N, C-alpha and C positions, 0 to 999 in steps of 0.2 A: 504494500500500500504506500502511496506517495503522500507525503505531508509537506506543507508549505510554511516557510518561516520568513518573516520580514525583520531586518535589523537596521536600526538607525546608526549611521556612521558619523565620526567626528570630522574627518579631513578629506572627503571626496575620494578621488581615484587612488590616492595613496593608501587610505584605510581599506578600500575595496580590495586592492592587491594584497595587502598584508593579511587580511582575513582569509581570502581565497587560498593563498599559499599555505597558511597555517592549517586549514581544513584538508588541503591536499596532502601535506606531510603527515597528518593524523590518519590518513586513508579513510576519510569519511566518504560514503557513497552518495555523492551529489549528482542528481539527475540533470538539474538545470540551475544556472546562476545568472543573475542579471543585476545591473546597477540602475538606480533611478535617482532623478533629481527633480525636485518640485520648483515652483516659481519663486520660492524664497531661498533657493540654493541649499536646501537641506538634502543631504545625500543618504541613500539607503541601499540595501541589497536584499534581493529576494532569492531565496533558495528553495529548491524542491528536493527533498531528501527521500531516498528509498528506505522506508522504515523496516523492510524485511531484512535489510543488511545492517543498517545502523540505527540505533535508538535515537529518537528525537531529543530525549533528555541528555544524552551524551553530547550531541551537537550544541545544545543550549549551554551545558556546563563548560565546554571548550570556549565558546564565544563570550560567555560572561567574564572569563579571565582576561580577555583582551582589552587593552586601553581604547582601541579604536571603536568599540561597540558601545553605544549609549543605551539602547533599548531593544528588546527582542519580543516579538509577538508571533504567536502561532496562528496561522490563517486557515 
């Protein structure tokens, strides 16, 4: 089953790349990843996780440790 996460980021593309590379090193099964920016220049990243391979709680725990991530919501 695929689950979707949205994470607010601190520093745009730099934060996006740091978080994406960290998840890759941790061998998280990411099905899709994308970066979003709203009209107020707030940056976020949307992840689709294959929960049959990787627990959604495991992903949240890794992301909460990162300075670049402000807020995480499960969609």
